[in-house]
C-alpha positions as CSV (number, residue, x, y, z in Angstrom):
1,M,65.5,-71.5,2.2
2,T,67.3,-74.8,2.8
3,G,65.4,-77.8,1.3
4,D,61.6,-77.9,1.9
5,T,61.8,-77.0,5.6
6,P,63.2,-73.7,6.6
7,S,65.8,-73.6,9.4
8,T,65.0,-72.0,12.7
9,Q,67.3,-69.1,11.8
10,E,65.4,-68.6,8.5
11,L,62.1,-68.5,10.4
12,L,63.5,-65.9,12.8
13,D,65.0,-63.9,10.0
14,E,61.6,-63.7,8.4
15,I,60.1,-62.3,11.6
16,H,62.9,-59.7,11.7
17,R,62.3,-58.8,8.1
18,L,58.6,-58.2,8.7
19,N,59.4,-56.3,11.9
20,A,61.6,-53.9,10.0
21,E,59.1,-53.6,7.2
22,L,56.1,-53.0,9.5
23,D,57.9,-51.2,12.3
24,K,56.4,-53.6,14.8
25,P,56.7,-57.3,15.6
26,P,54.4,-59.0,13.0
27,S,51.1,-60.5,14.1
28,Y,50.1,-63.9,12.9
29,Q,47.8,-62.1,10.4
30,D,50.8,-60.1,9.1
31,M,52.8,-63.3,8.7
32,N,50.0,-65.0,6.8
33,A,49.5,-62.0,4.6
34,E,53.0,-61.0,3.9
35,G,55.4,-63.6,5.2
36,E,57.4,-66.1,3.3
37,Y,56.3,-69.0,5.6
38,S,53.0,-70.2,6.9
39,I,52.1,-69.4,10.4
40,W,51.8,-73.2,10.9
41,V,55.5,-73.7,10.2
42,Y,56.1,-71.4,13.2
43,V,53.6,-73.2,15.4
44,R,55.1,-76.6,14.6
45,R,58.7,-75.3,15.3
46,F,58.0,-73.1,18.3
47,E,54.7,-74.5,19.6
48,S,52.9,-71.2,19.3
49,W,53.2,-67.9,17.4
50,N,53.9,-66.0,20.6
51,A,56.8,-68.4,21.4
52,A,58.2,-67.7,17.9
53,I,57.9,-63.9,18.5
54,E,59.7,-64.3,21.9
55,A,62.5,-66.5,20.2
56,A,63.0,-63.6,17.8
57,G,63.6,-61.3,20.8
58,Y,60.3,-59.4,20.7
59,D,57.5,-59.1,23.2
60,P,54.4,-61.0,22.1
61,R,51.0,-59.4,22.2
62,P,49.2,-60.0,25.5
63,A,46.8,-62.8,25.9
64,R,43.2,-62.2,24.7
65,D,41.9,-61.9,28.2
66,A,44.5,-59.4,29.2
67,Y,42.3,-56.5,27.9
68,T,39.1,-55.1,29.5
69,R,36.2,-54.0,27.3
70,S,37.1,-50.4,28.1
71,E,40.7,-50.9,27.0
72,L,39.6,-52.5,23.7
73,I,37.2,-49.6,23.0
74,A,39.9,-47.1,23.8
75,E,42.2,-48.9,21.3
76,I,39.5,-48.7,18.6
77,K,39.1,-44.9,19.2
78,R,42.9,-44.4,19.1
79,V,43.2,-46.2,15.8
80,A,40.2,-44.3,14.4
81,E,41.9,-41.0,15.4
82,Q,45.2,-42.2,13.7
83,C,43.3,-43.2,10.5
84,G,41.0,-40.2,10.5
85,R,37.9,-42.4,10.1
86,K,36.0,-45.4,11.5
87,P,38.6,-48.2,11.6
88,T,38.3,-51.4,9.7
89,T,39.7,-54.7,10.9
90,N,42.6,-54.2,8.5
91,D,43.3,-50.9,10.2
92,M,43.3,-52.6,13.5
93,T,45.8,-55.2,12.2
94,E,48.1,-52.5,10.8
95,Y,47.9,-49.8,13.5
96,G,46.4,-51.5,16.6
97,A,48.1,-53.3,19.5
98,V,45.4,-55.9,19.8
99,S,44.6,-58.8,17.5
100,Q,41.2,-59.1,15.6
101,S,40.5,-62.3,17.4
102,T,40.5,-60.5,20.8
103,Y,37.8,-58.2,19.6
104,L,35.7,-61.1,18.2
105,N,36.1,-63.1,21.4
106,T,35.1,-60.1,23.6
107,F,32.4,-58.5,21.4
108,E,31.3,-61.5,19.2
109,S,31.6,-59.4,16.0
110,W,33.5,-56.4,14.7
111,N,30.2,-54.5,14.3
112,A,29.5,-55.0,18.0
113,A,33.0,-53.7,18.8
114,L,32.4,-50.6,16.6
115,E,29.0,-50.0,18.2
116,A,30.6,-50.2,21.7
117,A,33.1,-47.6,20.7
118,G,30.4,-45.3,19.5
119,F,30.7,-45.9,15.7
120,E,28.0,-46.9,13.3
121,P,28.5,-50.5,12.4
122,R,29.2,-51.6,8.8
123,T,25.8,-52.3,7.2
124,N,24.9,-55.9,6.5
125,G,25.2,-56.3,2.7
126,Q,21.9,-58.2,2.3
127,Q,20.0,-55.0,3.3
128,I,21.7,-52.7,0.8
129,G,20.3,-52.2,-2.6
130,H,22.3,-52.8,-5.7
131,A,21.9,-49.2,-6.8
132,T,23.4,-47.9,-3.5
133,L,26.3,-50.3,-3.8
134,C,26.9,-49.3,-7.4
135,L,26.8,-45.6,-6.5
136,E,29.4,-46.2,-3.8
137,L,31.7,-48.1,-6.2
138,Q,31.4,-45.2,-8.7
139,R,32.2,-42.7,-5.9
140,L,35.2,-44.7,-4.9
141,A,36.3,-45.0,-8.5
142,D,36.3,-41.2,-8.8
143,S,38.2,-40.9,-5.5
144,V,41.0,-43.3,-6.6
145,D,40.9,-42.2,-10.2
146,G,40.3,-45.6,-11.7
147,R,38.8,-49.0,-11.0
148,P,38.7,-49.5,-7.2
149,T,40.3,-52.6,-5.7
150,T,38.9,-54.7,-2.9
151,T,41.7,-53.2,-0.7
152,E,40.6,-49.7,-1.5
153,M,37.0,-50.5,-0.7
154,Q,38.0,-52.1,2.6
155,Q,40.1,-49.1,3.5
156,Q,38.0,-46.2,2.1
157,G,34.5,-47.5,1.5
158,P,31.5,-47.8,3.8
159,Y,30.9,-51.4,2.8
160,S,33.2,-54.3,2.9
161,P,34.2,-56.1,-0.3
162,G,32.4,-59.1,1.0
163,T,29.1,-57.1,0.8
164,Y,29.7,-56.7,-2.9
165,I,30.6,-60.3,-3.4
166,A,27.5,-61.4,-1.5
167,N,25.2,-59.2,-3.5
168,F,26.8,-59.6,-7.0
169,G,28.5,-62.9,-6.8
170,S,32.0,-61.5,-7.4
171,W,34.0,-58.3,-7.2
172,E,34.3,-58.2,-11.0
173,A,30.5,-58.6,-11.3
174,A,30.0,-55.7,-8.9
175,L,32.4,-53.6,-11.0
176,K,30.5,-54.5,-14.1
177,A,27.1,-53.6,-12.6
178,A,28.6,-50.2,-11.6
179,G,29.8,-49.7,-15.2
180,L,33.5,-50.1,-14.2
181,A,34.3,-53.4,-15.9
182,T,37.3,-53.6,-18.2
183,E,36.4,-53.8,-21.9
């Protein structure tokens, strides 16, 4: 990177790098999670994320209102089939063709989108007992052969990591309550 501000070419090269790594043009979530530069650097330089994607030679994702509810539901089902389970928002970012914000704008919540697609929504953590949460952590620990990470819970568990944090105060406290804390 040249100085504190990357050049236009450096920004475009980073989009190309992520495209090669992800095998798709990166979403703004991909750039925020895995990119070298903040999404806001792109917005300042190109005026929008889609304009940056176009400048790199890729087709941007369609506008949020370009999808009907039926098309969004079909996309959830397609990703579920690809993943072999009820998809998470992370699955939709990784395998889906539509951004999370489109689902939130159309359905108001991810759970509402899941319900519309015929899946059971993720359970609100405030209604789940600590014993149930601990048992699920222990089951996941057996499945991954060690202390589960928040990513593993997000990808493989029935509850989000946020449910554990809301109930126990932190992921580490949840692991400790389940008998999985490091000594």
